KEDREN-784881 format. One record per residue: x, y, z of N, C-alpha, C in turn; residue in three letters. Coordinates in steps of 0.001 Angstrom, whole numbers, plus 500000, padded with zeros to 6 digits. Atoms other than C-alpha are relative to their C-alpha. Example, Ala and Ser with C-alpha at 12.3 -4.5 7.8 and 13.67 -1.06 7.14 Angstrom:
500890498810500000512300495500507800500900501200500000ALA;499180498810499940513670498940507140499230501090500730SER;
This chain:
499805501388499630501930512326496144501218499878500907MET;498886500229499089504308510912498763501295499815499211ALA;498705500028500678507971511322497791500999499242500859ILE;498970500735499265510791508976498750501336500720499865TYR;498623499488500034514166510404499714500708499581501273HIS;499095500268498890516944509139501938501421500086499458LEU;498592499897500388520557510228501570500857499916501257SER;499083500176498878523531509444503799501303500723499674VAL;498768499232500185526499511793504202500842499914501264LYS;499092499991498850529516511952506453500367501436500360SER;499464498729499517530592514921508592501482499744500268ILE;498573500326499936534350514931508111500846501249500193SER;499063498893499796537184517164509327500769500320498729ARG;499241499758501230538888516720505965499299501022499105SER;500759499012500762536122518893504480499856501297500781ALA;500055498789499190536646521504507210498714500143500793GLY;501293499934499324533398520614508968500117499606501467ARG;500092500317498578532529520449512652498631499400500271SER;501277500630499705529852518080513892499219500808501028VAL;500683499125499045529100520528516724499236501085499244VAL;500651498970500807528335523250514163498823499417499229ALA;501079500643500762526257520822512085498790499754500886ALA;501103500274499072524184519833515148499301501291500401ALA;500595498717499618523654523464516164499106500540498889ALA;500773499483501138522471524451512691498701499219499818TYR;501177500812500260520073521543512300498961500101501120ARG;500930499900498882518565521880515769499553501435500261ALA;500333498593499768518439525696515624500349500433501413GLY;499587499693498633520377526015518893501393500628500019GLN;498648499462499803523535527559520290500854498932500671GLU;499072500989499473526387525082520821501416500524499887LEU;498607499573499997530039525645521659500911498832499675THR;499020501018500385532768523624519921501238500204500867ASP;498892499841499052535276523131522746501348499748499349GLU;498717500284500657537942521746520427500509501217499250ARG;499619498836500781537950524836518223499823501310500769GLN;500251498783499243536803527305520873499042500940499290GLY;500963499199500751533942528488518642498581499722500471LEU;501410500144499667530312529125519505499175500183498739THR;500861499974501203527746528398516823498568500264500469HIS;501318499573499540524503530280517428499021500050498832ASP;501041500039501038521570529333515226498604500094500623TYR;501281499888499313518806530216517669498992500831499205THR;500915499204500816517355532660515124499579499276498718ARG;500356500773501192517079529960512469498519499644500040LYS;501426500302500096513512529497511305499779498647499319GLN;500380501222500708511727526359510152500310498709500719GLY;499737501228499247512818523913512874498733499649500778VAL;501246500422499347509622522073513886500258499311501329GLU;499746500799498792511168519764516455501439499514499961ASP;498651500559499907514524518462517692500076499158501269ALA;499914500894498846515211515516519989501103498977499758PHE;498900500964500065517858512895520769499494498617500408ILE;500306501398499676517448509100520742501323499314500300VAL;498734500601499568520164507258522676499768498562500439ALA;500120501377499499520872503627523623499655499993501486PRO;500328500123498577519660502400527007501258500205500846ASP;498879499753499091521920503653529789500837501200499633GLY;499170498864500439523485506466527749499232501311500172ALA;500799498801499752521462509224529397500804501280499822ASP;499160498817500159524413511648529281499916500559498585TRP;499996499601501407524047511718525477498789500858499636ALA;501174499184500308520701513547525708500301501494500111ARG;499517498608500000522648516760526321500717500228498670ASP;499484499828501364523282517962522762501424500550499999ARG;498662499408499970526340520070523632501031498979500471ASN;499077501023499483527947517265525671500202498896498975ALA;499928501097500971527162514675522984500975500318498877LEU;499202499759501196528771516385520031501413500476500317TRP;498625499727499593531770517700521938500727498699500340ASN;499402501317499762532355514096523062500367499339498686ALA;499705500572501314532177513057519391501253500629499405ALA;498785499334500498534820515645518476501225499561500804GLU;498867500349499143537031514749521446500464498565499788ALA;499653501412500176536951511029520624500886499767498789ALA;499230500175501235538694511586517269501292500801500056GLU;498696499360499982542392512391516948500499500373498607LYS;499519499764501364542915512302513178499419501306499450ARG;500457498737500578542670515533511220498996499778498870LYS;500980500319501050540608513749508548498889499088500518ASP;500959500926499385538358511897511006498553500338499622ALA;501447499828500166534657511363510415499394500087501398LYS;500517499773498649532945512809513465498486499777500112THR;501442500229499965529329512209512489499501499496498656GLY;500621500462501247527006510753509893498575500556499961ARG;501317499368500122523854512440508563499098499218499052GLU;501050500594500826520685510827507261498970501092499724TYR;500996498997500380518453513210505349498780499276499440GLU;501222500730500334514840512022505031498909500953499529LEU;501206499277500402511818513308503120498830499442500792ALA;501161500407499209508768513226505396498725500261499199LEU;501197499846500828505353512695503766499179501234500379PRO;500833498816499760503420515959503410498567499606500322ALA;501369500468499747500233513859503647499740499755501498GLU;500144500226498562500895513312507395500035501326500751LEU;499924498783499192500439515870510148501335500046500741ASP;498694499787499357503320517234512249500314498906501007ALA;499766501042499015502865514688515028500375498672499374GLY;499711501261500681502852511737512632501377500043499343ALA;498662499881500611505939513062510830501089499854501053ARG;499012500115498925507817513419514126500116498559500483ALA;499982501400499564506818509895515182500724499125498991ALA;499348500775501055508004508540511842501512500189500045LEU;498558499733499901511412510247512157500583499339501248ALA;499518500629498759511732508972515733500144498486499815ARG;499924501449500242510998505398514610501262499636499219ASP;498803500304500782513783505544512033501251500215500845PHE;498851499760499118516190507045514587500181498814500956ALA;499912501159499108515378504183516968500573498788499279ARG;499457501108500784516132501704514189501509500143499844GLU;498558499752500117519560503314513662500710499701501323LEU;499406500213498682520282503259517403500054498505500323VAL;500044501433499691519203499619517750500968499216499127ALA;499174500776500931521147498441514689501494500266500200ARG;498576499640499979524419500334515175500512500391501380TYR;499554499638498654524503501255518885500456501430500130GLY;499573498605499994525016504949518091498932500875500648VAL;500973499013499542523263508111519307499482500739498773VAL;500615499309501140520822509821516908499392501316500459ALA;500507498656499709520103513562517005499083500408498844ASP;501003499789501045516888514315515080499547501453499986VAL;500546498658500191515882517720513694499014499957498844ALA;501043500008501025512640518118511762499800501414499485ILE;500081498682500618512448521030509322498748500147499152HIS;501118499658500865509524522722507632500518500279498587GLU;499584499620501352509567523396503879500511501450499981PRO;499493498639500149511568526454502871498960500918499377GLY;500989499053500506509636529601502050500052500143498487ARG;499850499816501445510986529667498488499986498691499230GLU;499971501296500679510884525964497746498628499353499948GLY;501218500793500052508311523219497468499362499959501388ASP;500649499962498685505759523630500269499673498615500541ASN;500177501371499507505571519825500546501295499427500570ARG;498667500510499668509270519543501422500244499936501508ASN;499734500292498593508938518447505047501128498963500040HIS;498868500933499985512187516698505946500639499967501381HIS;499304500169498725514341515481508809501480499783499740ALA;498557500260499989518082515556509448500298499186501259HIS;499638500830498852519331512750511689501512499867500026ILE;498560500117499807522920513140512891500265498843500955LEU;499635501093499096524451509999514375501496500044500270THR;498582500130499690527737509412516107500601498893499137THR;499321501070500731530317507280514343500527498932500962THR;499589500947498978531083505519517620498779499538500798ARG;501072500528499168528855503314519735500023500664501365MET;500131499271498739527560504857522946499576499072501122ALA;500367500751498805527285503457526465499869500932501175GLY;500198499193498800526820504622530017501203500884500308ALA;498783499265499674530438505792530258500425500969498905GLU;499624499092501090530550507661526944500050499267498671GLY;499865500611501316531473506881523351501099498953500022LEU;499045501096499998533261503620522681500604499741498632GLY;499338500420501240534436501692519631499343500629498777ALA;500477499457501273534131503001516110499087498975499324LYS;500915500860500738531222501595514138500411500063498526MET;499326499968501302532927500595510870499146499489498838ARG;500739500681501055530190498826508922499608500940498857VAL;500356499043501051529288502027507032501218500693499395LEU;498770499402500525532914502952506392500742499069499051ASP;499303500997500813533999499735504680499204499763498719VAL;500684500108501293533209499475500964499249498685499839ALA;500620501315500179532372495766501178498671499859500726SER;501240500102499230529556496366503681499134501257499930THR;500732498729499950528555500017503329498798500024499055ALA;501090499940500987526449499674500152498808499163500427SER;501089500883499578524464496737501470499272500565501212ALA;500627499423498809523869498483504805499103501177499643GLU;500798498835500391522669501691503197498755499557499244ILE;501154500520500726520409499740500830498986499402500969GLU;500906500563498991518990497895503828499224501102500713HIS;500664498924499280518253501120505676499046500779499099MET;500934499366500937516683502625502571498697499194499930ARG;501186500849500002514334499652502489499214500121501300GLY;500660499817498700513598500051506223499192501294500000VAL;500690498704500024512710503710505681498757499933499100TRP;501157500127500896510412502904502731498877499233500698ALA;501013500804499292508638500252504834499329500831501089HIS;500563499195498916508197502639507772499076501088499449GLN;500845498961500612506839505406505517498679499390499537VAL;501224500632500512504359503032503859499077499545501125ASN;500820500389498853503185501695507217499300501213500600MET;500603498776499462502607505269508437498892500504499088ALA;501030499574500942500701506152505270498758499118500109LEU;501133500918499875498546503051505670499226500264501286GLU;500677499730498718497817503820509340499123501242499913ARG;500747498747500119496636507296508348499107500007498766HIS;500950500184501105494570505931505428500336500880498794GLN;499531499300501196496684507581502732500310498942498948VAL;499872501036501022496575505635499456501411499914499417GLU;498694500001500654500008506666498130501003499120500734GLN;498910500790499433503055504463498686501320500450499366ARG;498684499652500513506801504993498233500786498728499718VAL;499146501143500352509496502721496814501440500493500000ASP;498610499558499898513191502973497664500834499600498791HIS;499243500445501168514232501283494429500007501062498912ARG;499930499068501123515320503231491379498879499697499012SER;501029500226501009512881503680488483500344498791499137PHE;499574501129500837514945501189486480499705498674500692ALA;500252501238499252514706498537489222498515499733500158ARG;501452500171499915510986499165489496499386499622498665GLN;500546500248501325510616498689485747499144501147499501GLY;500780498827500393509173502206485443500721500764498903ALA;499427499241501110509693504353482369500399501408500416ALA;499735498639499549510007507507484455501497500261500084GLN;498592499618500031513317509377484158500337500800501258GLU;499661499250498782515045510575487354500587501371499657PRO;499419498670500187515926514263487677501442499998500510THR;498604499865499579519496515419488217500065500706501353ARG;499799499331498717520749516425491660500505501419499750HIS;499675498600500272520886520228491701501258500461500733MET;498873499512499227523409520788494465499714501375500596GLY;500219498748499264523767523823496713500080501215499090VAL;499775498804500821525089526299494124498864500228499008SER;501062499868500993522538525604491394498663500323500657ALA;501253499718499288519691525591493916499941501452500447THR;499955498600499564520809528962495291499750500953498828ALA;500207499154501175520938530469491795498541499984499553LEU;501411500105500395517452529189490973499109500766500976GLU;500804499287499019516046530594494221500172501512499861ARG;499755498578500201517715533957493606499216500515498791GLN;500743499609501198516183534078490121498499500017500270ALA;501427500042499678512788533136491541499586501215500813ALA;500326498799499231512943536035493972499867501221499089ARG;500015498850500914513641538444491121498822499930499029GLU;501123500202500937511092536969488662499287498724500436ILE;500676501185499441508595534650490371499653498938498960PRO;500361500963501036507368533023487139501003500128498873VAL;498940499918501007510338532297484933500522498606499703ARG;499367501267500350512212529488483177501261499821500832ASP;498753500217499245515188527851484924501170500766499378PRO;498854499210500471518449529795484681501281499185499947VAL;498791500836500011520988527009485322499813498828499042THR;500076501155500906521849524127483004499280498826500659ASP;500653501098499292520803521608485667498508500266500153LEU;501409499653499870517569523483486218499248499790498699GLY;500626500193501312516807523445482500499853498505499681LYS;500076501439500255517633519740482226498882499351500822GLN;501051500567499151515382518935485167498614500413499529ASN;501292499559500526512573521011483664499594499146498804ALA;500287500857501156512856518999480442499647498579500440GLU;500279501349499485512956515738482395498599499943500594ILE;501337499974499410509867516724484364498914500064498925ARG;500979499914501093508076517609481135499828498638499323GLU;500084501338500608508950514223479606499279499032500932ARG;500665500880499036507877512478482792498501500276500060ASN;501418499663499994504592514376482689499281499355498827GLN;500579500652501184503965513089479168499839498499500255VAL;500050501426499690504805509558480317498900499699501020LEU;501007500209498978502565509915483355498594500108499409GLU;501298499859500666499683511147481182499678498745499187THR;500203501211500794500181508183478854499711498792500898ALA;500214501119499068500383505807481816498582500017500551ARG;501345499891499464497146507128483284498952499641498946LYS;500928500357501078495445506843479886499966498498499792ALA;499927501457500136496665503242479629499246499310501134MET;500701500589498859495401502468483128498490500163499847GLU;501429499763500206492045504048482248499438499031498963LYS;500445500936501034491825501944479089499921498580500548ALA;500006501330499401492746498813481026498834499837500971GLN;501131500034499073490173499688483680498688499845499236GLU;501211500097500819487531500182480964499856498596499421LEU;500021501346500566488484496905479282499650498978501065PHE;500285500922498905488444495149482634498523500053500367SER;501421499868499697484979496564483294499132499319498967GLY;500751500659501069483735495404479904500125498488500099LEU;499770501444499867485283491993480448499167499427501146GLU;500794500456498863483599491698483843498514499952499630LYS;501400499977500416480274492704482320499685498843499058ARG;500207501109500932480690490158479517499920498676500752ALA;500019501228499204481491487425482039498702499895500787LYS;501249500002499255478493488473484092498824499640499097LEU;501081500300500951476252488358480990499997498518499636ALA;499895501423500325477546484889480062499495499154501156VAL;500439500749498821477018483677483612498488500079500164SER;501448499830499882473504485136483653499269499181498947LEU;500618500779501075472669483570480283500055498506500313ALA;499878501412499646473978480220481517498980499627501081ARG;500962500272498937471831480458484643498576499980499453LYS;501336499977500603468772481406482586499755498729499200ILE;500113501233500781469449478497480227499781498790500889GLY;500159501124499073469818476109483139498605500003500626GLN;501339499916499421466597477397484699498932499571498985ARG;500956500384501037464721477028481388500026498490499763MET;499883501450500189466063473506480988499316499259501137GLU;500682500636498861464886472657484515498488500107499854ARG;501439499822500189461463474096483704499465499065498914GLU;500421500924501067461291472096480445499970498569500502ARG;499952501355499456462307468925482265498824499757500946GLU;501139500130499093459679469567484937498703499856499217ALA;501194500092500834457052470077482203499897498625499346GLU;500003501340500607458118466843480485499567498957501020ARG;500374500943498955457832464968483767498515500111500340GLN;501420499774499728454434466540484415499127499353498923LYS;500761500593501110453205465518480946500065498482500038GLN;499848501445499924454584462004481409499114499414501109GLU;500868500454498915452785461626484733498536500055499584LEU;501395499881500466449564462902483132499676498896498998ALA;500215501059501001449991460446480236499814498651500670ARG;500107501279499301450583457535482607498681499907500787GLN;501269499986499273447576458592484686498827499737499051ALA;501058500209500993445412458713481549499969498541499547GLU;499932501414500393446644455250480541499357499124501068ILE;500584500782498911445747453873483967498483500198500058ARG;501446499745499990442327455567483787499291499224498890ARG;500581500735501120441636454054480351499986498502500289GLN;499936501423499635442780450670481623498910499651501014GLN;501029500245498984440481450980484644498602499968499358ASP;501291499967500698437559451900482340499773498705499222ILE;500106501224500803438290448938480081499723498795500880GLN;500226501121499072438503446540483025498580500020500524VAL;501362499871499471435231447895484411498955499584498953ALA;500936500336501086433502447536481035499966498501499776GLU;499928501442500192434696443967480600499294499261501147GLU;500648500628498842433542443118484114498480500123499895ALA;501433499796500163430110444595483376499413499021498990ARG;500476500921501038429778442525480204499928498574500527LYS;499995501363499442430744439338481994498825499811500943VAL;501096500089499033428239440059484732498663499889499307THR;501253500041500747425434440722482278499815498644499296GLU;500066501275500713426273437600480320499597498872500935LYS;500295501061499031426157435435483428498573500155500542GLU;501323499760499401422929437015484701498869499800498984ALA;501043500037501025420939436842481380499196498690499992GLY;500747501257500080419827433039481122499214499696501254PRO;500699500297498743418790432704484781498699500750500069SER;501200499197499975416305435493484520498962499450499005LYS;500920500540501021414751433871481354499271498764500511GLY;500600501218499485414143430487483047498988500316501080ARG;500932499628498946412424432107485963498698500501499431SER;501193499447500620409995433907483762499166498873499347ARG;500717501123500664409109430659481851499186499173500998GLY;500704500780498992408180428709485000498813500759500544ARG;501084499192499461405990431450486158498798500006499067SER;501102500015500964403977431479482955499290498629499986ARG;500596501357499984403441427654483056499071499846501184SER;500797500099498787402149427865486549498723500798499857ALA;501200499159500204399848430652485578498991499302499108ASP;500942500642500903398414428585482726499290498814500658ARG;500619501188499403397729425500484869499148500330501227GLY;500709499674498792396053427288487715498574500386499682TYR;501424499741500255392272427217487749499303500039501368ASP;500601499936498662390746428489490934498568499499500035PRO;501408500428499973387185427477489876499914498501499739TRP;
């Protein structure tokens, strides 16, 4: 499943670090630190999929990696100065290389647009000894805003405690949104969330950060015995946490399955009730139609009986009126017959 990760770190002289060396390592290139007079050659470094620079409009000079990071070193005079800032991003393994690069570029553009800095992006493949889904990007940004003439004022919003937390939280949300949009465009169902498990209301327990030393020890042990239990305390704790989370995930899936089953049964019950109601309504309409049909037949029969009765009464009246006239006619005829004597 898609994994969310975004961390922000500073490249500081107080820790003995050089931003030129950091850029060379991440891009897998050879760069010379003019301030220290040292050349950092990482051209033999493996696993660098892509490296590119995103700069503000007009700052075309910054697309030269060596010129950019030597300018960043030269702009700072303090021995404890912050010469760069690094954003480390987990790229979804569900996307192909082109989509992952486009996603990292979009986030770099957001940083450039919001802070006016230059962003140097390096995309790395998963390590040979680690999780093969661990596609990730390192984005180094200047701590000063860039223009056509070079680096200018210091960008302080991420250095001040009153604004830094809110800014980082904002950018974490931006990254989550961009990842989810990319997953949706590529028809991947999974989604990420930049909020902690507690803020999400999830029961899942977060693992502990291993750090460089513990990770190196675990990898060394894996080389010696490929299938083995963790050897460091942090590794053991994380193994236990993952086991507990697996139990929780199994229980969650079982709960979702039960809810899905219940929902299906509920839908079927509602469908059955609706069907029964429709059948009942249809039967009632049929009964009403039959009642109306019978009523019409009854009224028709009543009218027929009435018509018969009227006809019968009319016949009787007619016969009654016609009876005496016929009798008188017959009587006169007989009298005439008796009085007639032709001889």
